[in-house]
C-alpha positions in Angstrom: 28.5 -2.2 118.2 31.9 -3.8 117.9 30.4 -7.0 119.2 27.7 -6.9 116.6 30.2 -6.4 113.8 32.2 -9.3 115.1 29.0 -11.5 115.1 28.2 -10.4 111.5 31.7 -11.2 110.3 31.5 -14.6 112.0 28.2 -15.3 110.2 29.7 -14.4 106.9 32.7 -16.6 107.6 30.5 -19.7 107.9 30.9 -21.9 104.9 28.1 -21.8 102.4 26.0 -19.1 104.1 27.3 -16.0 102.3 28.5 -17.9 99.2 24.9 -18.8 98.3 23.7 -15.3 98.6 26.7 -14.0 96.6 26.3 -16.5 93.8 22.6 -15.9 93.5 23.1 -12.2 93.3 25.5 -12.3 90.4 22.9 -12.8 87.7 23.4 -9.6 85.9 26.1 -8.4 83.5 27.5 -4.9 83.8 28.1 -3.0 80.5 30.2 0.1 80.5 29.1 2.7 78.0 31.9 5.0 76.7 31.4 8.7 77.2 31.1 11.2 74.3 34.7 12.2 74.8 35.9 8.6 74.3 36.7 7.5 70.7 34.2 5.1 69.2 34.5 2.8 66.2 33.9 4.5 62.7 31.0 2.2 62.1 29.1 3.3 65.2 30.2 6.9 64.8 28.7 7.1 61.3 25.3 5.7 62.1 23.6 9.1 61.8 26.1 10.7 59.4 25.0 11.7 55.9 28.0 12.8 53.9 27.6 14.3 50.4 30.7 15.3 48.4 32.7 15.4 51.6 30.1 17.6 53.4 28.5 16.1 56.5 24.9 17.1 56.4 24.2 15.6 59.8 25.6 18.8 61.4 22.7 20.9 60.0 19.1 21.0 60.9 16.4 19.2 58.9 15.2 22.3 56.9 18.9 23.2 56.1 19.5 19.6 55.0 16.4 19.8 52.7 17.5 23.1 51.2 21.0 21.9 50.5 19.8 18.7 48.9 17.2 20.4 46.8 19.6 23.1 45.6 22.1 20.4 44.6 19.5 18.4 42.7 18.2 21.4 40.8 21.6 22.9 39.9 23.3 19.8 38.8 20.4 18.1 37.1 19.5 21.2 35.1 23.0 21.1 33.6 22.7 17.3 33.3 19.5 17.6 31.2 21.0 20.2 28.9 24.1 18.2 28.2 22.1 15.0 27.6 20.0 16.7 24.9 23.2 18.3 23.5 25.0 15.0 23.1 22.1 13.5 21.2 21.9 16.5 19.0 25.3 15.3 17.4 24.4 13.9 14.0 24.7 10.2 13.9 24.9 9.6 17.7 21.3 8.6 18.3 21.9 4.8 17.9 24.6 4.7 20.6 22.5 5.4 23.7 23.7 2.2 25.4 27.4 3.1 24.8 26.8 6.6 26.3 25.4 4.7 29.4 28.5 2.5 29.5 30.8 5.6 29.5 28.6 7.3 32.1 28.7 4.2 34.4 32.5 4.1 33.9 32.9 7.7 35.0 30.5 7.2 37.9 32.6 4.2 39.1 35.7 6.3 39.1 34.1 9.2 40.9 32.6 6.8 43.5 36.0 5.2 44.1 37.7 8.6 44.5 35.0 9.7 47.0 35.2 6.5 48.9 38.9 6.9 49.5 38.3 10.3 51.1 36.1 9.0 53.9 37.3 7.1 57.0 35.0 4.0 56.9 35.6 2.2 53.6 33.9 -1.0 54.4 31.1 -2.4 52.2 28.0 -2.8 54.4 25.3 -3.6 51.9 25.4 -7.3 50.6 26.7 -8.1 47.1 23.4 -9.7 46.1 21.5 -6.5 46.9 24.0 -4.5 44.8 23.5 -6.9 41.9 19.7 -6.2 42.0 20.3 -2.4 42.3 22.8 -2.4 39.5 20.3 -4.2 37.2 17.6 -1.7 38.0 20.0 1.2 37.5 21.0 -0.2 34.1 17.4 -0.5 33.2 16.6 3.1 34.3 19.5 5.0 32.8 20.2 2.8 29.8 16.6 2.6 28.6 16.1 6.3 29.3 19.2 7.3 27.3 18.3 4.9 24.4 14.7 6.2 24.2 16.1 9.7 23.2 17.1 8.1 19.9 13.4 7.6 19.2 11.6 10.3 21.1 12.1 14.0 21.5 13.0 15.4 25.0 9.6 16.8 26.0 7.9 13.4 25.1 10.4 11.6 27.3 9.7 14.1 30.2 5.9 13.3 29.9 6.5 9.6 30.7 9.2 10.3 33.4 6.8 12.7 35.2 4.4 9.8 35.9 6.8 7.9 38.2 5.4 9.4 41.4 2.5 7.0 41.5 4.7 3.9 40.7 7.1 4.9 43.5 4.2 5.0 46.0 3.0 1.6 44.7 6.5 0.3 45.0 6.7 1.6 48.6 3.6 -0.2 49.5 4.7 -3.6 48.1 8.4 -3.4 48.8 8.6 -1.6 52.1 5.0 -2.1 53.4 4.5 1.6 53.6 1.0 3.3 53.9 0.4 6.7 52.5 -2.4 9.0 53.5 -4.8 10.8 51.2 -2.6 14.0 51.1 0.4 12.0 49.7 -1.9 10.4 47.1 -3.4 13.8 46.2 0.1 15.4 45.9 1.3 12.6 43.6 -1.8 12.9 41.4 -1.6 16.7 41.2 2.1 16.7 40.3 1.8 14.0 37.7 -1.2 15.4 36.0 0.1 18.9 36.1 3.5 18.0 34.6 1.9 15.8 31.9 -0.5 18.6 31.0 2.4 21.1 31.1 4.6 19.1 28.8 1.9 18.0 26.4 1.7 21.6 25.1 5.4 21.6 24.5 5.4 18.2 22.8 2.8 19.4 20.2 5.5 21.8 18.9 7.6 19.0 17.4 5.8 15.7 18.0 8.0 12.7 17.3 6.2 9.7 18.8 7.6 6.2 18.1 6.3 2.9 19.5 9.8 1.6 20.2 10.7 4.7 22.2 7.4 4.5 24.1 8.2 0.9 25.1 11.8 1.8 26.2 10.8 4.8 28.3 7.9 2.8 29.9 10.3 0.0 30.9 12.7 2.7 32.3 9.9 4.2 34.2 9.0 0.8 35.8 12.7 0.3 36.9 12.9 3.8 38.1 9.8 3.3 40.3 11.4 0.3 42.0 15.0 1.4 42.4 14.2 4.3 44.8 12.4 2.1 47.3 15.1 -0.7 47.0 17.9 1.9 47.6 16.0 3.4 50.6 15.4 0.0 52.2 19.0 -1.1 51.7 20.6 2.1 53.0 18.4 2.2 56.1 18.8 -1.5 56.8 22.6 -1.7 56.4 23.5 2.0 56.9 25.4 2.2 53.7 27.0 5.5 52.5 26.2 7.3 49.3 29.7 6.8 47.9 29.5 3.1 48.6 26.0 2.9 46.9 27.3 4.7 43.8 30.6 2.8 43.5 29.2 -0.7 43.7 25.9 -0.3 41.9 27.5 1.5 38.9 30.6 -0.6 38.7 28.5 -3.8 38.6 26.2 -2.1 36.1 29.2 -1.2 33.9 30.0 -5.0 33.7 26.4 -5.7 32.7 26.4 -3.2 29.9 29.8 -4.1 28.6 28.8 -7.8 28.5 25.6 -6.9 26.7 27.3 -4.7 24.1 30.0 -7.3 23.4 27.4 -10.0 22.9 25.3 -7.8 20.5 28.3 -6.4 18.6 27.3 -2.9 19.4 30.6 -1.9 21.0 32.8 -1.6 17.9 30.6 0.8 15.9 30.1 3.1 18.9 33.9 3.3 19.6 34.6 4.0 16.0 32.0 6.9 15.8 33.1 8.4 19.1 36.8 8.3 18.1 35.9 10.6 15.2 34.1 13.1 17.4 36.0 12.9 20.7 35.1 16.4 22.0 31.4 16.2 21.2 31.1 12.6 22.6 33.7 11.9 25.3 34.1 15.6 26.3 30.4 16.2 26.7 30.0 12.7 28.3 32.5 13.6 31.0 30.7 16.8 32.0 27.4 15.0 31.6 28.6 12.2 34.0 30.2 14.7 36.5 27.0 16.7 36.9 24.9 13.5 37.0 27.2 12.1 39.7 26.9 15.2 41.8 23.1 15.2 41.3 22.7 11.5 42.2 24.7 12.1 45.4 22.1 14.6 46.5 19.3 12.4 45.4 20.6 9.5 47.5 21.0 11.9 50.5 17.3 12.9 50.0 16.3 9.2 49.9 18.3 8.4 53.1 17.0 11.4 55.1 13.5 12.1 53.8 12.5 8.9 51.9 11.9 7.9 48.3 8.6 9.7 47.8 9.9 13.2 48.7 13.1 12.6 46.6 11.0 11.8 43.6 8.8 14.8 44.3 11.9 17.0 44.2 13.2 15.5 41.0 9.8 15.8 39.4 9.7 19.5 40.3 13.1 19.8 38.8 11.6 18.6 35.5 9.1 21.4 35.7 11.9 23.9 36.2 13.6 22.5 33.1 10.6 23.2 31.0 10.2 26.7 32.5 13.8 27.5 31.7 13.3 26.3 28.1 10.7 29.0 27.7 13.1 31.6 29.0 16.0 30.6 26.7 14.1 29.5 23.6 11.2 31.1 21.8 8.1 29.0 22.1 4.4 29.6 21.8 2.6 30.3 25.1 -0.9 29.4 26.2 -2.8 29.5 29.4 -2.5 25.8 29.6 1.0 26.3 31.0 -0.3 28.5 33.8 -3.0 26.2 35.0 -0.7 23.1 34.8 2.0 25.0 36.6 -0.4 25.9 39.4 -1.4 22.3 39.6 2.2 21.2 40.1 2.7 23.9 42.8 -0.4 22.5 44.5 1.1 19.0 44.4 4.4 20.3 46.0 2.5 22.1 48.7 0.4 19.0 49.5 3.6 16.9 49.8 5.2 19.4 52.2 2.0 19.6 54.2 1.8 15.8 54.5 5.3 15.8 56.0 4.5 18.6 58.5 0.8 18.1 59.3 1.5 18.5 63.0 3.1 21.9 62.5 0.9 23.3 59.7 -2.7 23.9 60.7 -4.9 24.7 57.7 -8.3 26.5 58.3 -11.1 24.0 57.8 -13.8 25.0 55.3 -16.3 22.9 57.4 -15.5 24.8 60.6 -18.2 27.6 60.2 -20.8 25.0 59.1 -20.1 22.7 62.1 -20.2 25.7 64.4 -23.6 26.7 63.1 -24.9 23.1 63.4 -23.8 23.0 67.0 -25.5 26.3 67.8 -28.7 25.0 66.3 -28.5 21.8 68.4 -27.9 23.8 71.6 -30.9 26.1 70.8 -33.1 23.1 70.1 -32.0 21.4 73.3 -32.6 24.6 75.4 -36.1 25.0 73.9 -36.9 21.3 74.7 -35.7 21.8 78.3 
């Protein structure tokens, strides 16, 4: 054995014999993967993290994440809608919808900057060109929506905003190449038709239709249908955080609106009016912006975790809750139309949830007994033939 080892070592010592084998075998690169206990970079560590208002939702299960996001959307946006209508109830404020949007964007930028300083990874991941497009769509959505309240009453505005489920699905097909099944389409149709039918009865109490307001809210609806899909695509592609999205999109939008108001000479009259009513304007605007910022943070979390369609479905259901609460706090005539339309909205919500969990939820088929009877008849006919 010792002689064999010496012979092998002699062969290896021959020039060129082992060197060729050695060089030919080193064609692969060894990569060491750090263990879980080792520290990783903040960028890699935050790939699956979804942080909302300093709370990491990634630590919870999917149902818990959904419950937290939906609760935040409903709570903050119900207050948001009340304050929005309260601000426009101030006499003489209706022509200054764009200035309210400017103040709102300013507060959002400050809130986003504060939240961004509280997280570890402060780098901007989404390109600036993408933020310029998102900021333009955000200005169109919120600015036109706020301005339309100067021409339309609140229920009429809700009628148009409830129709954005279908444009979001169309935008998802053209922007992200998505494909929706028949259940998703049925859910969108049920919720849109149910909410329109529900709010039509409320709008007949104090109808205040105006062609200018209809055009404004229609343009806001188109921008709102596109922005959810653009945000979802950008956040998933570049793994951007919610605070980053809010900070850059609203700060760029603030510059857009400021430039527009300066060019149209609409800034000075608005500042003069609000300086005479600081509490009813700036005070309400601060609370309005604060609740809106908290609400948009949960909406962005919904978009990042569950997609734009489910996020819009939740916000549309929130509008239905707003109308229900209006019947509880304010005396209004009641008809059975509210019941049937409300049941149609509930059906739309159920269909949307069912489409996301079709593998877990098994509905009894109405065609099951009929198919069973047909198979029994075929077996009987076959046995008689045999």
